[in-house]
C-alpha positions in Angstrom: 29.5 126.0 105.0 31.4 123.3 102.6 34.8 122.9 103.9 37.7 121.7 101.7 40.6 119.3 103.2 43.4 119.2 100.7 45.5 115.8 100.6 48.7 115.8 100.1 50.2 113.9 97.3 52.7 111.8 99.1 49.3 110.4 100.9 47.0 110.1 97.4 46.2 106.8 96.3 48.9 104.9 94.8 51.8 107.6 95.3 53.4 105.3 97.8 54.0 102.6 95.6 55.0 105.0 92.7 57.6 106.0 95.0 59.3 103.1 96.4 59.0 101.7 92.6 61.2 104.6 91.2 63.5 104.3 94.3 63.7 100.3 93.8 64.7 101.0 89.9 67.0 103.9 90.8 68.8 101.6 93.6 69.1 98.5 91.0 70.5 100.8 88.2 72.9 102.3 90.4 73.8 98.2 91.3 74.3 97.3 88.0 76.3 100.4 87.4 78.9 99.4 89.9 78.7 96.2 89.3 79.7 96.7 85.3 82.5 99.8 86.7 84.0 97.1 89.0 83.4 94.1 87.1 85.1 95.9 84.0 88.0 96.7 85.7 89.1 93.3 87.7 88.3 91.7 84.1 90.8 94.1 82.4 93.0 93.4 85.7 92.8 89.9 85.0 93.3 90.2 81.3 96.4 91.8 82.1 97.8 89.7 84.7 97.3 86.9 82.4 99.2 88.5 79.4 102.0 89.1 82.1 102.1 85.6 82.7 102.2 84.4 79.3 104.7 86.6 78.2 106.9 85.8 81.1 106.4 82.1 80.7 106.8 82.3 76.8 110.3 84.1 77.7 111.7 81.6 79.9 110.9 78.6 77.3 112.4 80.5 74.6 115.7 80.7 76.9 115.5 77.2 78.1 114.5 75.6 74.6 117.4 77.9 73.0 119.5 76.1 75.6 118.5 72.7 75.1 119.1 73.2 71.3 123.0 74.3 71.6 122.8 71.3 74.2 121.3 68.9 71.7 124.3 70.0 69.7 126.7 69.6 71.8 125.6 65.9 72.7 125.8 65.5 69.0 129.6 66.6 68.5 130.0 63.9 71.7 128.6 61.2 69.6 131.0 62.0 66.5 133.7 62.3 68.2 133.1 59.4 70.1 132.9 57.1 66.1 135.6 59.0 65.5 137.4 57.7 68.7 136.3 53.8 68.2 137.5 54.3 64.4 140.8 55.7 65.4 141.3 52.4 67.6 140.4 50.0 64.9 142.6 52.0 62.4 145.5 54.4 64.2 146.6 55.5 60.9 143.8 57.9 60.6 145.3 60.0 63.6 149.0 59.9 62.3 147.3 61.1 58.7 145.2 63.9 60.3 146.5 65.1 63.9 143.9 67.7 64.1 141.1 64.9 63.2 139.5 65.3 66.8 139.4 69.1 66.6 135.9 69.2 65.3 134.7 67.0 68.2 135.1 69.5 71.2 131.3 70.4 73.0 130.8 73.8 73.9 127.9 76.0 74.7 127.0 79.6 75.4 124.1 81.4 77.4 123.3 84.4 78.8 121.5 84.1 82.1 119.7 87.1 82.2 116.2 85.3 81.9 117.6 83.0 84.8 118.4 86.1 86.9 114.6 87.5 86.5 113.6 84.1 87.4 115.4 83.4 90.0 115.8 86.8 91.7 112.8 88.3 91.6 110.0 86.8 93.9 107.1 88.7 91.9 108.2 86.9 88.3 106.8 83.6 90.5 103.8 85.2 91.5 103.2 86.3 88.3 103.4 82.2 87.0 101.2 81.1 89.7 102.7 77.9 89.2 104.5 76.5 91.8 105.4 73.1 89.7 106.5 75.1 86.6 108.6 77.5 89.0 110.7 73.8 90.3 111.0 72.4 86.9 112.2 76.0 85.5 115.0 76.0 88.6 115.7 72.2 87.7 116.4 73.2 84.5 118.4 75.8 85.0 120.4 73.8 87.1 120.8 71.6 84.3 121.8 73.5 82.2 124.7 74.8 84.5 125.5 71.0 85.0 126.0 70.7 81.8 128.2 73.4 81.0 130.6 72.7 83.9 130.5 68.9 84.5 130.4 68.4 80.9 132.0 71.3 78.6 134.2 72.6 81.4 135.4 69.2 82.0 136.2 67.9 78.9 138.3 70.9 78.3 140.4 70.2 81.2 140.7 66.3 79.8 142.4 67.9 76.6 144.5 70.5 79.0 145.8 67.0 80.7 146.4 65.3 77.6 147.6 67.9 75.3 145.1 67.8 73.0 145.4 64.8 70.2 148.9 64.5 69.8 149.4 61.0 69.6 147.3 57.2 69.8 147.1 57.0 73.6 145.9 60.7 74.2 143.0 60.2 71.5 142.1 57.1 73.4 142.3 58.8 77.0 139.6 60.9 75.9 136.5 59.7 78.0 133.7 60.0 75.2 132.1 57.2 76.2 131.2 58.7 79.3 130.6 62.3 78.6 128.2 61.0 76.0 126.3 59.2 78.2 126.1 62.0 81.0 125.2 64.1 78.2 122.3 61.6 77.1 121.5 61.9 80.4 121.1 65.6 80.9 119.2 66.4 77.8 116.5 63.6 78.0 115.8 65.1 81.5 115.8 68.7 80.2 113.8 67.5 77.2 111.2 65.6 79.6 110.9 68.8 82.0 110.0 71.6 79.0 107.6 69.0 77.9 105.8 69.1 81.1 106.5 73.1 81.2 104.6 73.2 78.4 101.4 71.3 79.5 101.6 73.0 82.5 101.0 76.4 81.1 99.1 75.3 78.0 101.7 76.3 75.5 101.7 74.3 72.2 104.8 73.7 70.1 103.4 76.3 67.5 103.1 78.8 69.8 106.5 78.6 71.2 107.8 78.7 67.7 105.1 81.7 66.5 107.2 83.3 69.9 110.6 82.3 68.7 109.9 83.9 64.9 108.4 87.3 66.6 111.6 87.5 68.9 113.9 86.8 65.8 112.2 89.1 63.4 112.9 91.7 66.3 116.7 90.7 66.4 116.9 90.9 62.9 115.3 94.2 62.6 117.4 96.0 65.2 119.4 98.5 64.4 122.5 96.7 65.3 123.5 95.5 61.6 122.9 99.0 60.3 125.2 100.6 62.9 128.0 98.0 62.4 127.2 98.7 58.6 127.4 102.1 59.1 130.8 101.9 61.3 132.4 99.6 58.7 131.8 102.1 56.1 133.6 105.0 58.2 136.4 103.1 59.0 137.0 101.5 55.6 136.5 105.2 54.3 138.8 106.3 57.0 141.5 104.0 56.0 141.0 105.5 52.1 141.9 108.6 53.5 144.4 107.7 55.5 146.1 106.1 52.6 145.4 109.0 50.2 147.2 111.5 52.6 150.5 109.0 53.1 150.5 108.7 48.9 150.4 112.6 48.6 152.8 113.1 51.4 155.3 110.8 49.4 
């Protein structure tokens, strides 16, 4: 009597190796899938963070560069005023010939504090930038900008009020142009150095900053503000014409 014994497939020669191989391949595929999924998400998140960081840095440098340009302009005005003061010291008749000679040589700067407020009040801004030395430099730059406004521009105007303008020779000579030029030059030099350091720390080239300037200016110039003003101006002109015609008919 012949008895046949059935052997399960799982016990046949080689079937265990095949199952193990299939399991390992499946595990590897799953692992790669997980790595790719999380790796891609991490790469995207990192890319977004870098873009946010660069945009914030560019916005700050744009704001400070514009302020520096204004300060350099004020510095130039002070130097021209000093030259005019020296010329009048040598020839007092220049002042009597034109009593308003000095009015062109009064320093002024105007700036908004929007970006400074964002930088100084939002800790997430500093976290986004992720560079302590850059943040310290930016804080110093905003301090220097405030100092220029208060210690030079505002103080100069106070001196003008005390001397009641440039009415006579003594008034003209009492304006401390030489000291203002010295203080202005010190602040300008320090701001220029710190802005250069900021660019180097954050790897921002002068060309990149100029491109950002152009981009911001293009956005500003293409805004609806000008068209709105033109529209309102046309409406104002039209209303005046309506009123004029009505008044002429009533006569």
